[in-house]
VEXRO-722272 format. One record per residue: residue number from 1; residue in one letter; z, y, x of N, C-alpha, C in turn. Coordinates in Angstrom, 1 decimal. Each point is the difference from the previous one (the first is absolute). Last residue first. Example, Ala and Ser with C-alpha at 12.3 -4.5 7.8 and 13.67 -1.06 7.14 Angstrom:
2
pt k: 2 r: s n_up: 7.1 n_north: -2.2 n_east: 12.8 ca_up: 0.0 ca_north: 1.1 ca_east: 0.9 c_up: 0.8 c_north: 1.1 c_east: -0.8
pt k: 1 r: a n_up: -0.1 n_north: -5.7 n_east: 0.3 ca_up: 0.0 ca_north: 1.2 ca_east: -0.9 c_up: 0.0 c_north: 1.2 c_east: 0.9
This chain:
113
pt k: 113 r: k n_up: -101.1 n_north: 114.4 n_east: 11.0 ca_up: -0.1 ca_north: -0.3 ca_east: 1.4 c_up: 1.3 c_north: 0.1 c_east: 0.7
pt k: 112 r: v n_up: -2.3 n_north: -1.0 n_east: -5.2 ca_up: 1.0 ca_north: 0.7 ca_east: 0.8 c_up: 0.0 c_north: -0.5 c_east: 1.4
pt k: 111 r: h n_up: -3.5 n_north: 0.3 n_east: -4.5 ca_up: 0.4 ca_north: -0.7 ca_east: 1.2 c_up: 1.0 c_north: 0.8 c_east: 0.8
pt k: 110 r: i n_up: -1.6 n_north: -0.3 n_east: -5.4 ca_up: 0.3 ca_north: 0.9 ca_east: 1.1 c_up: 0.5 c_north: -0.8 c_east: 1.2
pt k: 109 r: v n_up: -2.8 n_north: -0.7 n_east: -5.1 ca_up: 0.7 ca_north: -0.6 ca_east: 1.2 c_up: 0.2 c_north: 1.0 c_east: 1.1
pt k: 108 r: q n_up: -2.4 n_north: 0.8 n_east: -4.1 ca_up: 1.5 ca_north: 0.0 ca_east: -0.3 c_up: 0.7 c_north: -0.6 c_east: 1.2
pt k: 107 r: l n_up: -4.8 n_north: 0.3 n_east: -0.2 ca_up: 0.6 ca_north: 1.3 ca_east: 0.1 c_up: 1.5 c_north: 0.0 c_east: -0.2
pt k: 106 r: e n_up: -2.6 n_north: -4.0 n_east: -0.4 ca_up: 0.0 ca_north: 0.5 ca_east: 1.4 c_up: 0.7 c_north: 1.4 c_east: 0.1
pt k: 105 r: n n_up: 1.6 n_north: -2.9 n_east: -4.1 ca_up: -1.4 ca_north: 0.1 ca_east: 0.5 c_up: 0.2 c_north: 0.7 c_east: 1.4
pt k: 104 r: p n_up: 3.6 n_north: -3.4 n_east: -2.6 ca_up: -0.3 ca_north: 1.4 ca_east: 0.4 c_up: -1.5 c_north: 0.1 c_east: 0.5
pt k: 103 r: l n_up: 1.8 n_north: -3.4 n_east: -3.9 ca_up: -0.1 ca_north: 0.0 ca_east: 1.4 c_up: -0.4 c_north: 1.4 c_east: 0.5
pt k: 102 r: a n_up: 2.6 n_north: -0.4 n_east: -4.6 ca_up: -1.3 ca_north: -0.4 ca_east: 0.5 c_up: 0.1 c_north: 0.0 c_east: 1.6
pt k: 101 r: m n_up: 3.4 n_north: 0.0 n_east: -5.0 ca_up: -0.3 ca_north: 0.3 ca_east: 1.4 c_up: -1.3 c_north: -0.5 c_east: 0.4
pt k: 100 r: g n_up: 2.7 n_north: -0.4 n_east: -4.3 ca_up: -1.1 ca_north: 0.9 ca_east: 0.1 c_up: -0.3 c_north: 0.5 c_east: 1.5
pt k: 99 r: l n_up: 3.3 n_north: -3.2 n_east: -2.1 ca_up: 0.5 ca_north: 1.2 ca_east: 0.6 c_up: -1.2 c_north: 1.0 c_east: 0.2
pt k: 98 r: e n_up: -0.7 n_north: -4.3 n_east: -2.0 ca_up: 1.2 ca_north: 0.5 ca_east: -0.6 c_up: 0.4 c_north: 1.4 c_east: 0.5
pt k: 97 r: n n_up: -4.0 n_north: -2.3 n_east: 1.7 ca_up: 0.0 ca_north: -0.1 ca_east: -1.5 c_up: 1.2 c_north: 0.7 c_east: -0.6
pt k: 96 r: k n_up: -0.6 n_north: -0.2 n_east: 4.9 ca_up: -1.2 ca_north: 0.6 ca_east: -0.7 c_up: 0.2 c_north: 0.1 c_east: -1.5
pt k: 95 r: a n_up: 3.5 n_north: -2.1 n_east: 2.6 ca_up: -0.2 ca_north: 1.4 ca_east: 0.4 c_up: -1.2 c_north: 0.7 c_east: -0.7
pt k: 94 r: i n_up: 0.7 n_north: -4.6 n_east: -0.6 ca_up: 1.1 ca_north: 0.7 ca_east: -0.7 c_up: -0.2 c_north: 1.5 c_east: 0.3
pt k: 93 r: t n_up: -2.8 n_north: -2.9 n_east: 2.3 ca_up: -0.4 ca_north: 0.0 ca_east: -1.4 c_up: 1.1 c_north: 0.8 c_east: -0.8
pt k: 92 r: e n_up: 0.8 n_north: -0.7 n_east: 4.6 ca_up: -1.1 ca_north: 0.9 ca_east: -0.2 c_up: -0.4 c_north: 0.1 c_east: -1.4
pt k: 91 r: i n_up: 3.3 n_north: -3.1 n_east: 1.1 ca_up: 0.5 ca_north: 1.3 ca_east: 0.2 c_up: -1.1 c_north: 1.0 c_east: -0.2
pt k: 90 r: r n_up: -1.2 n_north: -4.5 n_east: -0.1 ca_up: 0.8 ca_north: 0.3 ca_east: -1.1 c_up: 0.5 c_north: 1.5 c_east: 0.1
pt k: 89 r: a n_up: -2.3 n_north: -1.7 n_east: 3.7 ca_up: -0.9 ca_north: 0.1 ca_east: -1.2 c_up: 0.8 c_north: 0.4 c_east: -1.2
pt k: 88 r: p n_up: 2.3 n_north: -1.1 n_east: 4.0 ca_up: -0.6 ca_north: 1.4 ca_east: 0.0 c_up: -0.9 c_north: 0.2 c_east: -1.2
pt k: 87 r: t n_up: 4.4 n_north: -3.2 n_east: -0.1 ca_up: -1.4 ca_north: -0.1 ca_east: 0.4 c_up: -0.7 c_north: 1.4 c_east: -0.1
pt k: 86 r: k n_up: 4.7 n_north: -1.4 n_east: -1.2 ca_up: -0.3 ca_north: 0.8 ca_east: 1.2 c_up: -1.5 c_north: 0.0 c_east: 0.4
pt k: 85 r: l n_up: 2.0 n_north: -2.6 n_east: -3.6 ca_up: 0.2 ca_north: 1.4 ca_east: -0.4 c_up: -0.4 c_north: 1.0 c_east: 1.2
pt k: 84 r: s n_up: 0.1 n_north: -4.8 n_east: 0.5 ca_up: -1.1 ca_north: 0.4 ca_east: -0.9 c_up: 0.0 c_north: 1.5 c_east: -0.4
pt k: 83 r: a n_up: 3.5 n_north: -1.9 n_east: 2.7 ca_up: -1.2 ca_north: 0.0 ca_east: 0.7 c_up: -1.2 c_north: 0.5 c_east: -0.9
pt k: 82 r: a n_up: 4.2 n_north: -0.6 n_east: -2.0 ca_up: 0.0 ca_north: 1.2 ca_east: 0.9 c_up: -1.3 c_north: 0.1 c_east: 0.8
pt k: 81 r: e n_up: 0.6 n_north: -3.8 n_east: -2.7 ca_up: -0.2 ca_north: 1.1 ca_east: -0.8 c_up: 0.0 c_north: 1.3 c_east: 0.8
pt k: 80 r: l n_up: 1.1 n_north: -4.0 n_east: 2.2 ca_up: -1.4 ca_north: 0.0 ca_east: -0.4 c_up: -0.4 c_north: 1.2 c_east: -0.9
pt k: 79 r: k n_up: 4.5 n_north: -0.6 n_east: 1.3 ca_up: -0.8 ca_north: 0.3 ca_east: 1.1 c_up: -1.5 c_north: 0.1 c_east: -0.3
pt k: 78 r: l n_up: 3.0 n_north: -1.4 n_east: -3.4 ca_up: 0.1 ca_north: 1.4 ca_east: 0.3 c_up: -0.8 c_north: 0.4 c_east: 1.2
pt k: 77 r: r n_up: 0.2 n_north: -4.6 n_east: -1.1 ca_up: -0.7 ca_north: 0.7 ca_east: -1.0 c_up: 0.0 c_north: 1.5 c_east: 0.2
pt k: 76 r: k n_up: 2.6 n_north: -2.7 n_east: 2.9 ca_up: -1.4 ca_north: -0.2 ca_east: 0.2 c_up: -0.9 c_north: 0.8 c_east: -1.0
pt k: 75 r: q n_up: 4.7 n_north: 0.0 n_east: -0.7 ca_up: -0.4 ca_north: 0.7 ca_east: 1.2 c_up: -1.5 c_north: -0.1 c_east: 0.4
pt k: 74 r: e n_up: 1.8 n_north: -2.6 n_east: -3.5 ca_up: -0.1 ca_north: 1.4 ca_east: -0.4 c_up: -0.4 c_north: 0.9 c_east: 1.2
pt k: 73 r: q n_up: 0.8 n_north: -4.6 n_east: 0.8 ca_up: -1.2 ca_north: 0.2 ca_east: -0.7 c_up: -0.2 c_north: 1.4 c_east: -0.5
pt k: 72 r: e n_up: 4.0 n_north: -1.0 n_east: 2.2 ca_up: -1.1 ca_north: -0.1 ca_east: 0.9 c_up: -1.4 c_north: 0.2 c_east: -0.7
pt k: 71 r: a n_up: 4.0 n_north: -0.3 n_east: -2.6 ca_up: -0.1 ca_north: 1.2 ca_east: 0.8 c_up: -1.2 c_north: 0.1 c_east: 1.0
pt k: 70 r: d n_up: 0.9 n_north: -4.0 n_east: -2.4 ca_up: -0.5 ca_north: 1.0 ca_east: -0.9 c_up: -0.1 c_north: 1.3 c_east: 0.7
pt k: 69 r: k n_up: 1.9 n_north: -3.5 n_east: 2.4 ca_up: -1.4 ca_north: -0.3 ca_east: -0.2 c_up: -0.6 c_north: 1.1 c_east: -0.9
pt k: 68 r: l n_up: 4.6 n_north: 0.2 n_east: 0.6 ca_up: -0.7 ca_north: 0.4 ca_east: 1.3 c_up: -1.5 c_north: -0.3 c_east: -0.2
pt k: 67 r: q n_up: 2.8 n_north: -1.4 n_east: -3.5 ca_up: 0.0 ca_north: 1.4 ca_east: 0.1 c_up: -0.8 c_north: 0.5 c_east: 1.2
pt k: 66 r: r n_up: 0.8 n_north: -4.6 n_east: -0.4 ca_up: -0.9 ca_north: 0.4 ca_east: -1.0 c_up: -0.2 c_north: 1.5 c_east: 0.0
pt k: 65 r: s n_up: 3.3 n_north: -1.7 n_east: 2.8 ca_up: -1.3 ca_north: -0.4 ca_east: 0.5 c_up: -1.1 c_north: 0.4 c_east: -1.0
pt k: 64 r: v n_up: 4.4 n_north: 0.5 n_east: -1.3 ca_up: -0.3 ca_north: 1.0 ca_east: 1.0 c_up: -1.4 c_north: -0.3 c_east: 0.6
pt k: 63 r: e n_up: 1.7 n_north: -3.2 n_east: -3.0 ca_up: -0.2 ca_north: 1.3 ca_east: -0.7 c_up: -0.4 c_north: 1.1 c_east: 1.0
pt k: 62 r: t n_up: 1.3 n_north: -4.2 n_east: 1.7 ca_up: -1.3 ca_north: -0.1 ca_east: -0.7 c_up: -0.4 c_north: 1.3 c_east: -0.7
pt k: 61 r: i n_up: 4.2 n_north: -0.3 n_east: 2.1 ca_up: -1.1 ca_north: 0.0 ca_east: 1.0 c_up: -1.3 c_north: 0.0 c_east: -0.7
pt k: 60 r: q n_up: 3.8 n_north: -0.5 n_east: -2.7 ca_up: -0.1 ca_north: 1.3 ca_east: 0.5 c_up: -1.2 c_north: 0.2 c_east: 1.0
pt k: 59 r: l n_up: 1.1 n_north: -4.3 n_east: -1.4 ca_up: -0.6 ca_north: 0.7 ca_east: -1.1 c_up: -0.2 c_north: 1.5 c_east: 0.4
pt k: 58 r: n n_up: 2.4 n_north: -2.7 n_east: 2.9 ca_up: -1.5 ca_north: -0.4 ca_east: 0.0 c_up: -0.7 c_north: 0.7 c_east: -1.1
pt k: 57 r: l n_up: 4.7 n_north: 0.6 n_east: 0.3 ca_up: -0.7 ca_north: 0.7 ca_east: 1.1 c_up: -1.5 c_north: -0.4 c_east: 0.0
pt k: 56 r: e n_up: 2.7 n_north: -2.3 n_east: -3.1 ca_up: 0.0 ca_north: 1.4 ca_east: -0.3 c_up: -0.8 c_north: 0.8 c_east: 1.0
pt k: 55 r: v n_up: 0.9 n_north: -4.5 n_east: 0.9 ca_up: -1.0 ca_north: 0.1 ca_east: -1.1 c_up: -0.2 c_north: 1.5 c_east: -0.4
pt k: 54 r: l n_up: 3.5 n_north: -0.9 n_east: 3.0 ca_up: -1.3 ca_north: -0.3 ca_east: 0.7 c_up: -1.2 c_north: 0.2 c_east: -1.1
pt k: 53 r: r n_up: 4.5 n_north: 0.3 n_east: -1.5 ca_up: -0.4 ca_north: 1.2 ca_east: 0.8 c_up: -1.4 c_north: -0.2 c_east: 0.6
pt k: 52 r: f n_up: 1.9 n_north: -3.7 n_east: -2.1 ca_up: -0.3 ca_north: 1.0 ca_east: -1.0 c_up: -0.5 c_north: 1.3 c_east: 0.7
pt k: 51 r: r n_up: 1.7 n_north: -3.4 n_east: 2.7 ca_up: -1.3 ca_north: -0.4 ca_east: -0.6 c_up: -0.5 c_north: 1.0 c_east: -1.0
pt k: 50 r: s n_up: 4.3 n_north: 0.6 n_east: 1.9 ca_up: -1.0 ca_north: 0.3 ca_east: 1.0 c_up: -1.4 c_north: -0.4 c_east: -0.5
pt k: 49 r: w n_up: 3.7 n_north: -0.9 n_east: -2.8 ca_up: -0.2 ca_north: 1.4 ca_east: 0.1 c_up: -1.1 c_north: 0.3 c_east: 1.0
pt k: 48 r: v n_up: 1.4 n_north: -4.5 n_east: -0.4 ca_up: -0.8 ca_north: 0.5 ca_east: -1.2 c_up: -0.3 c_north: 1.5 c_east: 0.1
pt k: 47 r: h n_up: 2.7 n_north: -1.8 n_east: 3.4 ca_up: -1.3 ca_north: -0.6 ca_east: 0.0 c_up: -0.9 c_north: 0.5 c_east: -1.1
pt k: 46 r: f n_up: 4.6 n_north: 1.1 n_east: 0.0 ca_up: -0.8 ca_north: 0.8 ca_east: 1.1 c_up: -1.4 c_north: -0.5 c_east: 0.0
pt k: 45 r: v n_up: 2.9 n_north: -2.4 n_east: -2.7 ca_up: -0.3 ca_north: 1.3 ca_east: -0.6 c_up: -0.8 c_north: 0.9 c_east: 1.0
pt k: 44 r: s n_up: 1.5 n_north: -4.2 n_east: 1.5 ca_up: -1.0 ca_north: -0.1 ca_east: -1.0 c_up: -0.4 c_north: 1.3 c_east: -0.6
pt k: 43 r: v n_up: 3.6 n_north: -0.2 n_east: 3.0 ca_up: -1.3 ca_north: -0.2 ca_east: 0.7 c_up: -1.1 c_north: -0.1 c_east: -1.0
pt k: 42 r: i n_up: 4.3 n_north: 0.4 n_east: -1.7 ca_up: -0.4 ca_north: 1.2 ca_east: 0.7 c_up: -1.3 c_north: -0.2 c_east: 0.7
pt k: 41 r: t n_up: 1.9 n_north: -3.8 n_east: -2.0 ca_up: -0.4 ca_north: 1.0 ca_east: -1.0 c_up: -0.5 c_north: 1.3 c_east: 0.6
pt k: 40 r: f n_up: 1.8 n_north: -3.3 n_east: 2.8 ca_up: -1.3 ca_north: -0.5 ca_east: -0.5 c_up: -0.5 c_north: 1.0 c_east: -1.0
pt k: 39 r: l n_up: 4.3 n_north: 0.8 n_east: 1.6 ca_up: -1.0 ca_north: 0.3 ca_east: 1.0 c_up: -1.4 c_north: -0.4 c_east: -0.4
pt k: 38 r: i n_up: 3.6 n_north: -1.2 n_east: -2.9 ca_up: -0.2 ca_north: 1.5 ca_east: 0.0 c_up: -1.0 c_north: 0.4 c_east: 1.1
pt k: 37 r: m n_up: 1.2 n_north: -4.6 n_east: -0.3 ca_up: -0.8 ca_north: 0.4 ca_east: -1.2 c_up: -0.2 c_north: 1.5 c_east: 0.0
pt k: 36 r: c n_up: 2.7 n_north: -1.8 n_east: 3.4 ca_up: -1.4 ca_north: -0.4 ca_east: 0.2 c_up: -0.9 c_north: 0.5 c_east: -1.2
pt k: 35 r: i n_up: 4.6 n_north: 0.7 n_east: -0.3 ca_up: -0.5 ca_north: 0.9 ca_east: 1.1 c_up: -1.5 c_north: -0.4 c_east: 0.2
pt k: 34 r: m n_up: 2.4 n_north: -2.7 n_east: -2.9 ca_up: -0.2 ca_north: 1.3 ca_east: -0.6 c_up: -0.6 c_north: 1.0 c_east: 1.0
pt k: 33 r: l n_up: 1.2 n_north: -4.3 n_east: 1.5 ca_up: -1.2 ca_north: -0.1 ca_east: -0.8 c_up: -0.2 c_north: 1.3 c_east: -0.7
pt k: 32 r: y n_up: 3.8 n_north: -0.3 n_east: 2.7 ca_up: -1.1 ca_north: -0.2 ca_east: 0.8 c_up: -1.3 c_north: 0.0 c_east: -0.9
pt k: 31 r: k n_up: 4.1 n_north: 0.0 n_east: -2.2 ca_up: -0.2 ca_north: 1.3 ca_east: 0.7 c_up: -1.3 c_north: 0.0 c_east: 0.8
pt k: 30 r: f n_up: 1.4 n_north: -4.1 n_east: -1.9 ca_up: -0.4 ca_north: 0.9 ca_east: -1.0 c_up: -0.3 c_north: 1.4 c_east: 0.6
pt k: 29 r: i n_up: 1.9 n_north: -3.2 n_east: 2.7 ca_up: -1.4 ca_north: -0.4 ca_east: -0.2 c_up: -0.6 c_north: 1.0 c_east: -1.1
pt k: 28 r: d n_up: 4.6 n_north: 0.5 n_east: 0.9 ca_up: -0.8 ca_north: 0.3 ca_east: 1.2 c_up: -1.5 c_north: -0.3 c_east: -0.2
pt k: 27 r: i n_up: 3.0 n_north: -1.4 n_east: -3.3 ca_up: -0.1 ca_north: 1.5 ca_east: -0.1 c_up: -0.8 c_north: 0.5 c_east: 1.2
pt k: 26 r: r n_up: 1.1 n_north: -4.6 n_east: -0.2 ca_up: -1.0 ca_north: 0.4 ca_east: -1.0 c_up: -0.2 c_north: 1.5 c_east: -0.1
pt k: 25 r: h n_up: 3.3 n_north: -1.6 n_east: 2.8 ca_up: -1.3 ca_north: -0.4 ca_east: 0.6 c_up: -1.1 c_north: 0.3 c_east: -1.0
pt k: 24 r: s n_up: 4.5 n_north: 0.6 n_east: -1.4 ca_up: -0.4 ca_north: 1.1 ca_east: 1.0 c_up: -1.4 c_north: -0.4 c_east: 0.6
pt k: 23 r: a n_up: 1.8 n_north: -3.1 n_east: -3.0 ca_up: -0.3 ca_north: 1.2 ca_east: -0.7 c_up: -0.4 c_north: 1.1 c_east: 1.0
pt k: 22 r: l n_up: 1.4 n_north: -4.1 n_east: 1.7 ca_up: -1.3 ca_north: -0.2 ca_east: -0.6 c_up: -0.4 c_north: 1.3 c_east: -0.7
pt k: 21 r: e n_up: 4.3 n_north: -0.2 n_east: 1.9 ca_up: -1.1 ca_north: 0.0 ca_east: 1.1 c_up: -1.3 c_north: -0.1 c_east: -0.6
pt k: 20 r: a n_up: 3.7 n_north: -0.3 n_east: -2.9 ca_up: -0.1 ca_north: 1.3 ca_east: 0.5 c_up: -1.1 c_north: 0.1 c_east: 1.1
pt k: 19 r: g n_up: 1.1 n_north: -4.2 n_east: -1.8 ca_up: -0.7 ca_north: 0.8 ca_east: -1.0 c_up: -0.2 c_north: 1.4 c_east: 0.5
pt k: 18 r: g n_up: 1.0 n_north: -4.8 n_east: 2.3 ca_up: 0.1 ca_north: 1.4 ca_east: 0.3 c_up: -0.8 c_north: 0.8 c_east: -1.0
pt k: 17 r: f n_up: 2.7 n_north: -5.0 n_east: 0.1 ca_up: -1.3 ca_north: 0.7 ca_east: -0.4 c_up: 0.2 c_north: 1.5 c_east: 0.1
pt k: 16 r: a n_up: 2.8 n_north: -3.3 n_east: 3.2 ca_up: 0.1 ca_north: 0.5 ca_east: -1.4 c_up: -1.4 c_north: 0.7 c_east: -0.3
pt k: 15 r: r n_up: 0.3 n_north: -4.1 n_east: 3.5 ca_up: 0.2 ca_north: 1.4 ca_east: -0.1 c_up: 0.1 c_north: 0.4 c_east: -1.5
pt k: 14 r: p n_up: 1.5 n_north: -4.9 n_east: 2.1 ca_up: -1.1 ca_north: 0.7 ca_east: -0.6 c_up: 0.3 c_north: 1.5 c_east: -0.1
pt k: 13 r: a n_up: 1.9 n_north: -3.0 n_east: 3.9 ca_up: 0.3 ca_north: 0.3 ca_east: -1.4 c_up: -1.1 c_north: 0.8 c_east: -0.6
pt k: 12 r: a n_up: -0.4 n_north: -3.5 n_east: 4.2 ca_up: 0.1 ca_north: 1.4 ca_east: -0.4 c_up: 0.3 c_north: 0.1 c_east: -1.4
pt k: 11 r: v n_up: 1.5 n_north: -4.0 n_east: 3.3 ca_up: -1.0 ca_north: 0.3 ca_east: -1.0 c_up: 0.2 c_north: 1.5 c_east: -0.4
pt k: 10 r: k n_up: 2.9 n_north: -2.2 n_east: 3.1 ca_up: -1.3 ca_north: 0.4 ca_east: 0.6 c_up: -1.0 c_north: 0.4 c_east: -1.0
pt k: 9 r: g n_up: 4.3 n_north: -1.8 n_east: -1.1 ca_up: 0.1 ca_north: 1.3 ca_east: 0.6 c_up: -1.2 c_north: 0.5 c_east: 0.6
pt k: 8 r: y n_up: 0.3 n_north: -4.4 n_east: -1.7 ca_up: -0.1 ca_north: 1.0 ca_east: -1.1 c_up: 0.2 c_north: 1.4 c_east: 0.5
pt k: 7 r: d n_up: 0.4 n_north: -3.6 n_east: 3.0 ca_up: -1.4 ca_north: 0.2 ca_east: -0.4 c_up: -0.2 c_north: 1.0 c_east: -1.1
pt k: 6 r: a n_up: 4.3 n_north: -1.2 n_east: 1.4 ca_up: -0.6 ca_north: 0.7 ca_east: 1.0 c_up: -1.5 c_north: 0.3 c_east: -0.3
pt k: 5 r: r n_up: 2.6 n_north: -2.7 n_east: -2.9 ca_up: 0.4 ca_north: 1.4 ca_east: 0.0 c_up: -0.7 c_north: 0.9 c_east: 1.0
pt k: 4 r: a n_up: -0.6 n_north: -4.7 n_east: 0.0 ca_up: -0.7 ca_north: 0.6 ca_east: -1.1 c_up: 0.4 c_north: 1.5 c_east: -0.2
pt k: 3 r: q n_up: 2.1 n_north: -2.7 n_east: 3.3 ca_up: -1.3 ca_north: 0.3 ca_east: 0.4 c_up: -0.8 c_north: 0.7 c_east: -1.2
pt k: 2 r: a n_up: 4.2 n_north: -1.5 n_east: -0.7 ca_up: 0.1 ca_north: 1.2 ca_east: 0.8 c_up: -1.4 c_north: 0.4 c_east: 0.5
pt k: 1 r: m n_up: 0.7 n_north: -4.0 n_east: -2.5 ca_up: 0.0 ca_north: 1.2 ca_east: -0.8 c_up: 0.0 c_north: 1.3 c_east: 0.9
């Protein structure tokens, strides 16, 4: 029997169920998961915002490109109109018909030395 007691002393006694340890472990895991979810939410919102901003900027670029193209066409049209208004034949026709002007004759020309 003595030997049986010695063997019984070597057997580990079962531990008590640690409810407090388990609860604190669950709270730690819960805190970790909440932090991860908050970070994931922040990153997701930033990603969506950046994509929205990208689409918005692309629309602005398209609109400005269209306005630039229209302005270039208007500039070409105005240059052509200015060139047509400067032609000597047009100026001479307006001077003769509307202003009653004529080319000077030899007596009206004075040479300055």
